[in-house]
N, C-alpha and C positions, 0 to 999 in steps of 0.2 A: 752640504752636511748629509751624511748618510743616515737614512731612517732605519730605526730598528724594526725588525719583523715582529708584528704583534700577532699573538695567537688568534685564529679565526674561530670563534666559539659559537657557531650556529648550532642549535640543538633542535630536534624535531618536536612536534606538538606532543603534549603529554598523552594524548589518546593512543599514540602508537605503542605505549608501554602496556596497553590493555589487550593488544591483539598480537598474534604471530602470523608469519607468512602462511597462506593457505596450504594445508597439508599436501594436496596434490601438486601444487606449484613447486614445493620443496622436494617431494619424493620423486617426481618425474624428472627433476634435474639429475638425480642419482641414476635413474633408469637410463636417461640419455647418455650419461657418462659410460655406463656399462655397455650400451649399444655402440658407442664410439670405440670402445675397446674390443669390439667384435663379439660380444657375448650374446647378442640376439635375444633380448628379453621379450617375452610375450606379455603384453599388458592386459590384465583383466581387472583393471582398477577403475578408471573414470568412466562415467556413463555418457559418452559422446557417440551418438549413432553413426555407424560407418556406412550407411546406405544413403543414396541421394533422395532428394524430394521427387515428387512425381514429375514426369516429363513435361506435362502441361504447365506446371509451376515454373520450371526453368525457362520454358519457351516464352512465357509472358514477361519474365524479367528481362530476357535478352531483347525481345521486341520493343518493349517500352523504353529500355535504356538507350536505344538508338535514336529516340526522338529528341528534338532540339529544345522542347519546351517543358521538360520534366526535371530539370536539374537545380531548381531553386529551393529555397527554404520551404518547409512544409508545416502545416498547422500541428501544434502539439497534440491536439485532440485526435489526430488521425483523419484520414480522408473518409468521406461518407461511404465509399465503396467497401472499405475495409471494415468499418464498424458494422455495416449491414451484413457482411459475410460472417462476422463473428457472432452476431445475434442469430442469424439463420443456423449457424453451426450448433449453437447452444440449444436451439429448438429441436434440431434434427437428432442430436445425440443424447441430450439430457432432458428433453421435454420441458425446458425452462424458457419462459417468455421474458425477453429483455428489450427495452427500448434502445435501439442503436444510437439514438441521438443523446441520451442522457444517462444510461445505466451501464455503459461500457467505456473503458479507457484502454486503448492500445498501449503496450509497454515495450521498451527495448529489453525484453527478457524479465524473468521473475526477480533476479537479483536487484534490478532497478526498482521493481515494485516494492520489495522489502524496504529499501531505502526511503522511497517516497511516502509509503504508508506510515512508517515510523515517524518521519518528520512531520507528517500531517496530524498525527494523533497523540504523540507521546512527548511530554516535556522531560527535560533532564531530571532524573530522580524518580520519575514515574516507573511503575513496575510493568514488566511484560512476562507472560507465561510462555516458556520455551520447552518443547518436549525433549526428554532424555530417554533413548537416543533420538537424534534429530539432525536435520540439515545444518552443518556448521555455520552457514551464513546467517541463520536466525540469531545465533549468539554473537558472532563477530561484528555484524553491523550494528546491533543494539549496543554493544560495548562501545563502539566508536562514537555513537550518538549520545552516550551518557545515560542510557536506560538502565534501570536496575533489573537484572535478569533473575527470575524465579523459575527454577526448573521444576517440571512436573514429570512424574514417572510413567514411562511405558514399560510394561513388564511382559515377559514371555508367558507367564502363567495367567495373564489377563488378556491374551490375544493381542498384545502390543497396543492396547487401547487405554485412554486415560482412566485412572481410578477416580471416579467421581466422588466417592466417599472421602478419599484422601483430599481431593480438591476442596470439598465443602468445609473441611476442618482448617483450611488455611485462612489467614487474614488477607482478604481480597480487596480491601478498601482502597488500595493505591494501584490496583491492576487496571491498565487501560486496554491492552491487547492480549489475545491468546493465539499463538501460532499453532496451527494444526496442519497435517499433511497426510491426506488419505486419497487414494491408496498410498500407504506409507513408504517412505524411503528413510532408513535403509532396510526395514524389516519385511517389506512386501505385504504387510497386513492390508486387507481390502477394506473399502468403505462399505458401510451398511446404512440403511435408512434409520435404523434404531440408534446408531451412533450419532448420526447427524441430528436427529431429533433431540437427543440428550444434550448435544453441544449448543443448539439453538436455545433450548430451555435454560441451560446454565448461563448463557450470555445474557439473556433477557432479565433473569432474576438478579444478576450481579452487575448489570450495566457495563458489560465488557464487550468489546468488538472481537469476534472470531475472524481470523484470517486463515482461510483454508487454501493451501497450496495443492493444486490438483493436476499436475502435468502427466501423471502416469496412468490415468484412468482408462486409456484405450490399449495399453500394453498388456497382452496376455489376459485380457479381461473383456468378456462378451456382454457385460451388463454395466456400462459406465454410469456413475452417479455423480450428482453435484449436490453440495450442501444447500444450494438455492432451490432444490426440490422441496425443501421443508417450508411449510406455510409460515410466513412472517420472517423468514431468514434474511431477506434483503434489508430489513430494518437494522440488523445487528451483525451482519456477516459480509465479508469481502472474500471473493474467490479469485485466486490466480489460476490462469491456465497458460500453457506455453506450447509453441509449435516445435520446440527443440526435439522432444521425444516423439510425440504423436505424428509429426509430419517430416521427420528426418531433417530438421532445419536448425541444428544447434548454433551454427555460426551466423545465421541470419539475424538472430536476436530479435525475434518477434513474439510477443505474448500479449496477454490482456488481463485486466481485472474487471470483475462484474459485481455491482452492488447497487445501492440506491443512489438517486441523482445527487443528493446533498453530499454524500461521501465522495462521489466522483469529483464534484466541484472543489472540495477541500484538497483532494490529492492533486487535481490539476493545477491548483494555485502553486503548489510546490514544484511540480514537474515542469511547468511553463517557465520557471526561473532557472531551470537546470539544463534543458536540452531544447533543440530547435526542430524537432520532428524527425521522422524517418524518410529516407529516400523514396520518392513517390513510386518508381517502378518496383521497388521491393514491397511496398504496401499493396500494389495491384497484384503482384505475384502471390503474396500471402493470401489475398482475397481469393485468388484462384485455387490455392492449396486447400482452403477451407471447403471447397466443393469437390475434393477428391471423392471418388466412388467408394461405396462400401467394400467392393471387391479389392480395391487398392489397400484399404486399411486392414482387411482380413488377412491379406498376404504379408504386408509390411509390418503390422503390429502384432499379429498372432501367428501366422505361418512361420515366418523367419525366426521369431523369438522362441517359438515352441521347439523347433529343431535344435536351436542352440541351448535351450534350457535342459534338454535331455543330457547333453554333454556336461553342462555345468553341474547337474545333479550327480553325475558319475564322478566328477572331480571331488565334490563334497564327500561322497562315500569313500573315495580313495584316501582322503585326508582324515577319515574317521569322524567327520562332523555329522551332526544331526540337524535336520531342517524340516520345516513345514511345507508339504507338497502343495498346499493351497495358496501359496504366495502368488501375487501378481506383480507386474512391473518389469523393468529391464535389468534387475539384479536378482541374485540368489543369496539369501542370508542364512548363515548356519552357525551352530554352536560348536566350539572346538572341544576335543576330548579333555577330560580331567587330567590326563598325563602331562599336559603342558603347563608350565608355571604361569605363562601369560600368552596373549595372542601373538605378540611379536616374536616369541620363540618359534612359532609355527610360520608366520608370514616371512620372516627373515630367512628361515631355512629354505622355504619354497623359492624365494627370490634368488638367493645366492647359490643354491645347489641345483634347483631345477630351472632357474632363470625364468620364473613366472611371477609377475607382480599381482598380488591379491591384496585388497584393502583390509587393514585391521579395523575392527569395529569400534575401538576406543576413540577414534577420531569423531564419532557421532555422539559421544557422551559416555559416562561411566557405566550405564546399563548395557553398553555394547562391548565392554572390555573383554568378554570371552566369546566374541563372535567374529566372523569374517564375512566379507561381502564380495561376491564374484559378479563382475559385469558381463552382460550378454552382448556387449558391443564389440564383438570380435567374430570374424567369419568362422564357419564351422571347421575348416581345416586348421585354423589356429587353435581353436578350443580342443580339437582332437589331438594336436601336437602337444598342447599344454598338458592334457590328460596323460599322454604317454610319458612325458618328462617326469611328471609327478609320481606316476607308478614306479618309475625306476628308483626314486629316492625314498619311497615309502616301504620298500621291501624289508 
């Protein structure tokens, strides 16, 4: 007897309806297709450092990976050598004392940290404060996990800092976490001790945990700060830091969070159920990278990006955009001219006529809808070529 074919009605989880494919994942497919057609697009979009880690870092990875006894599972808490290197680095650069055994948790990148912290602190239906504009993953991961997102405004006329008067007028009774990111991405607004003090005071009065994402503090910035510099901050704050930007290691996926010992234990309870630790040679190499010389950082994080920044500023001027010259970090954020109806009118023109990909600011939130972001993660010759291409279409 012939069986009838029955429809196969598998459907995805409801949470998928709340998120879309990451903008860069989707847009870079289009760029790849244009390149396959021979159009040679210069990408000034994503912030993936194009320079290598220090030579010493790579040497340690290669040497350790040859050993026969380093290929097993590793502790989720990270090896002691790495945690000590992280604590020493925080002391050297930020003048913050951390107990490497209890107040630091290595991460497989900050995206992982966003997931684990949210799972550790936020019940479905609890509220989280997310900046507008801000890193899209703060929004997408919290949507996936069932948090209720409450956007708070960062505005150009307020230096892209939170409006604390506006925040105080909100109903904060269900807010568990507040995501902050200084130095800020995408706007380049720098951190100040005054801002960090206000955030810690706000958190303590409203029983909220501040999570400050701090991966850009060494890029074009000679005075890096940590929110943990503020007295009492460890009680109510968690800080992420990443090796992706500051050490040219985006594909290595090594970062950290620093906070009080109780918070670390709660987060570790989640993390230990999700992963089985990082490859030991990679942890030892990361520990070496945390000992990079000041001279290495001055060239890699300031020298190289300063030269590229000059070209990016010239691109902004050629596009008729205005920008704050005091920005830090590895991007340049600018406001588009009023003559354009919207930002994609400009970015699509630049992509298809000049074959240069620039990020439209709307992907970071509604407060970025009339802005663009230029990545400094392209070599000077590519930035110079992009400038010349754009000059030709803007005549």
